[in-house]
N, C-alpha and C positions, 0 to 999 in steps of 0.2 A: 607492723611491729611483731605480730605473732610469727609471721614468715621469717623475720630476722632471727627471732629466738629459736625457731625450729632449725635454722641453718647453722647456728653456732656449734652444736654437737657434731654435725656433719663436717663442718670445716675443721673442727678439732681432730676428728678421725682422719680426714684427708691429710692434715698436717703430720700426724703420726706416720701415715704411709710414706709421705715425702721424706721425713726424717729417716725412717727405716731404710728406704731405697737409697737415699743419699749416703748414709753411713756405710751400708754394704757395698755400694758402688765405689765409694772412695777407698774402702778397704781393698777391693779387688784391683782397682787402678794402681794403688800404691804397691800391691803385691806384684803386679805385672812390671812396673817400671822402677821398683826399688833396686839399687845395684847389688845389694847383698841381702835378700829377703829371708834367708834361712839361717844366717849366722849370728844374728843379734838377738839377745834376750828381750831388749826393748821392743824390737820389731815384732817378735812372736807374741808378746803380751798385748801390744797395741792392736795388732791385726785381729786377734781373737776377741779382744774386748769390744772392738767395733762390730764384729760379726754378731756377738752375743747381744749387744745393745740393739742392733738393727733387728734381730729376730724378736726381741722382747717388744719393741715398739710396733713391729708388724703384727704380732699376736694381739697386743693390746688394742690396736686400731680395729682389727677384725672382730674381736670380741665386743667392743663397743658398738660397732656397726650393726651387729646382729642381736644386741641386747643381752649379751652373756657376760658373766662375771669372769674377769681375767684371772687365771691361776698365778697370781703374782709371786707368791712365795716359792712355788715350784720352779717357775721360769728364772727368777732372780738367783735362786740357789744353783740351778744348773749352769747359768751363765757365769757365776763366780767360780764354780768348779772347773769350767772350761778354761778360764783365764789362768787359774792356778795350775791346772794340768799342763797348759802350754808352757808356762814358765819352768815348771819342774822338769818336763821332758827336754826342754831346750838346754837346761843346765846339766842334765844327765848324759847328754850326747849319745842317746840310744838310736838315733837315726830319724830322718824325716818321715819315713813310712809309719813309724809308731805314732808320731804326733798326728799325722793325717788321719789315721784310723781312729785314734782316741778322740780327737777334737770333733771330727765329723760325727762320731757316734753320739757324743754329748749334745751336739747341735741337733742331731736327728731326734734325740729324746725330747728336746725342747719343742720341736714340731709335733712329735707324737702326743705330748701332753696337751698342746693347743688343739690338735685335731680331735682328741678324745673329748675335750670339754665343748667342742663345737659340733660334735657328731649329729646333733639334732637338726642342724641347718641343711643337711644333705637333701632332705625331701621338702624343705620349706619353700625354696625358690631355685630358679636356674642359677642365680648368682652364688647361692650357698653350695650347690653342686660344683660349680666352677672353682670356687675357693678351695674346697676340700680336695678336689682332683689335683689342683696345682700343688697343694701341700703334700699330697701323696707322692707326686713326682719328685719333690725335693727330698722327702723322707727316703724314698728308694735310692736316690743318689747318695745321700749321706750314709745310710745304713748298709746298703747292698753293693751298689756299683763301685763306690770309691774303694772299699776294702778289696774287692775282687781285682780291680785294676792294679792296686798297689801290690797285693800279695802275689799276683800273677806275674810280677816282674816284667810287665809290658812297658813300664815307664821307670826309669832310674830316678833315685832321689834328687840328684843334682839337676835333672832336666824336668822335674815334675811341673813346676810353675811356668815353664815355657812350653809345655806340651799342648797339643791340640785338644786333648781330652779336658785339661783344666780350663782352657778358654771356652770351649764349646759348652761344657756342662754348666759353667757359671752363667753364660749367656742364656741357656735354656731356663735356668732357675730364675733369672731376672725377668725374662719375658713371660714365663708362666705365671709367676706371682704378680708381675706388673699388669698383665692382662686381666687376671682375676680381680685385682684391686680396682682397676679402671671400671670393670663391670659393676663392682659394689658401689662406687661413687656415682655412676650413671643411675643405678637403681635408686639410690637415696635421693638424687635430684628429681627423678621422675615421681617418687613418692611425695616429695615436698610440693611439686607442682600439682599433683592430684589433690593433696590436702588443701592447697590454696583454692583449687576449683570447687572443692566440696565444703569449704568453710565460709561463713558469712564474715566479711572483712571488718565489720564493726564489733561484733560480739564474740567471734571465735566459735560460735555454735554452728551446727550444720546448716548449710544453705537449704532452701526449700526443696530443690531437686534431690539433693543427697538425703535429706531427712525423709522425704516421701519414699525414696527407694529403700532406705533402711527400715522404715515403718512397715512397708508392704512385705518386705522379706520376713520380718519378725512375725507379723500376723499370719503369714502363710505357713511358716515353719513351726510356730509355737505349739506346745501341747495344750489342748483345751482343759487339761486338769488344773491349770493354774489361772488365777485371775489376771486381768490386765485392764488398764484404763487409758483413755486418751483425754488430755486436758488442753484446751485452747485458751490462751491468755491474750487479752487485747487491752492496751493502755487507754485510759479514759481521756477524752478531749485532747488527744495528742496534737492534733492540727493547731489547736489554740496555743500549745507550747511553742511550736515552730513559728507561728504568726507573731506571738508576743515577745519571744526571747531570741529568736533566730535559730537557724538550723544547727549551729555549733552546739547550742544547749540541747537541742533535740537529739543530736548524735550522742551527747554525753548521757542523756537519759537512756537511750537504747543500749549503749555500751554497759552502763551500770546494771541495768536489768538483766542483760546477758550474763554478766559476772555473777549476779545473784542466783540466777537459775543454775549456773554451773556449780556454784558452791552448795546449794541446798538440795541437789538431786544426787542420786546414787550413781555409781559407775555403770550399772546395768540400765539406767534410764536413758532415754533418747530425748534430746532437746534440739530444737531447730527454730530458726527465725523464718517465718513464712512470708515475710515481706512487710515493709512499713513498720507499724507498731504491734504486729501480731506475732505471737510465739506459739509453739505447740510442744507438748510433752507426750511421750509414750511411756507408761509406767508398768513394766512387767512385774507380776506378782502382787500388784496392788488392787484391792477391790474398791467399790464406791466409797465405803466409809474411810478407808485410808487415803484415797484421793481427795476427799472433802477436807480431811484434816490437813493434808499437805497444801491444798489450795488456800485454806485460811491462813496457814503459816506464811505462804508466799505473798498473799494479799497484804498482810500486816507488814511484812518486811519491805515490800515495795513502797508502801505508804510512809515508811520511816527512812527511806534512802536519803543519804547525805550526798548531794550532787555538787561536785567541785565546779566552780565557775557559774553556778546558777544563782539567781537572786535569792536573798534571804527570805525564808518563809514559803518558798515554792515547794509544793507537794505534788507527788505523782501517785495516781491510783490506777488500779487495773480491775477488769472484770474477767471472770473465769467461767468457762463452760466445761463440764465433765461428763463423760459417757463411759460406761463399762462395756467391755467386749463379751459377747456370748461365746460359747465354745467354738462355734464354727464361723464367727464373724471375721471379715477382713477389714483392713484399714479403710477401704473405700466405703464400707458399710457404716462404720462407727464415726467417721469424721463428720459427716453431715449432722449426726445426732448431737455430737459435742458442739458443733457450730450453732445448732438451734438452741442448746442450753445457754451458750454465750449470748445469743440474741435476747433470751429471756432475762439474763443478768443485766444487759444494757437497758431493756425496757422497764425493769423494776427499780432503776435508780443508779445503776453502776456501782463500782467498788464493792462487789459481792461475788460469791461463789454459788452457781446454780448447777444442780446435777440432774441429768436426764433420768428417765425411768429405768430401773435396773432390769436387765434381761432375766428371763426365767432360768436359763441354763448357764450360769457362771461357774468359773473354777474357784478353787480355794486360794486365799491370799497367802503371801509369804511375808514374814516380818521384815519391814523395810531396813532396819539397822543391820540385819544379818545377811541380806541379799547382796552378793558381790558379782554374780553372773546371771544371765538371763535364764529364768526357769524354762526347762525343756531344752536347754542348749548347754553343751559343755564349755570348758574354758577356751577352746579353740573356735567356738562358734558352730560346731556340728550339733545337729539335733540329737537329743537323747531319746532312748526308747521310753514310751509311756504306756 
């Protein structure tokens, strides 16, 4: 289900690319094969409206693909201006060359606005570089090459749309942007497959392998100036739930606990399903006291879960083991300590939170409600100087 939800925005973006390519290609085809392409007001307005709409959809799809806000007002305004200009120039009989230079300049401005708002993707990935490079080629064609070709009198007005320049430059534009967009779609699909591989299919939390990799990376890169804790959660008597009520109910329990952990933790926290009925949290910026409070809150919330499809009166409880990291401790060091605390919670009657002994060299805590990024890391995941 989560994979399907993840794919919908990607499919929406691909649909925009398809619509944009279809509109622009249809416009070019009609221009090639229309018997009187330059003598009709309706043709001039229609062709330029298609081109402007195609450029807008193209830009919107690219912005969505890279998580950027589409400059809708600027693009729509420029698109409307291009259509009005096409109609006005057609009525004024000033010549095709004026219309070509004017409309291409406006369409070039649409691409410049899009490229400017997308400028940060240049160094983000090879697909971002490819998209901006393709946009740059189209901008050069609109703003530079087209006016030079027209003003240089190398092509006459009456033969412009039948010229090799017009056909070749349109093919280059289509293939340049088409290739860049194919690369974007491939990138998105690969990211979706990677997310599927790194996510637990029942809960949507990180799989054990992905969680351990992320936890190790954080513990190695973190600044020791900030506190951090590891919490292991194990559902009590879960085997009895499967035996008494079936694996469907057991899956519901796992799924609902996963949703609860996602809802009750911060964006900076890491949550993973370690296998079976065991979960693990890494809590950056949280000391032992804060982790104990969170553990009690989660323990109470789990015991109060309403499980759809489960028998009335069925309750689920969980045991918690918590350990705090010292300044130089790694994930491999602290996980066994938290596991031992979990074992103590099980031995002492279950449905409780047990904390290991606090290390002597711990960092300072960060208020949980204010923490949005991992302490010691910037928004992009790079370590900050400490």
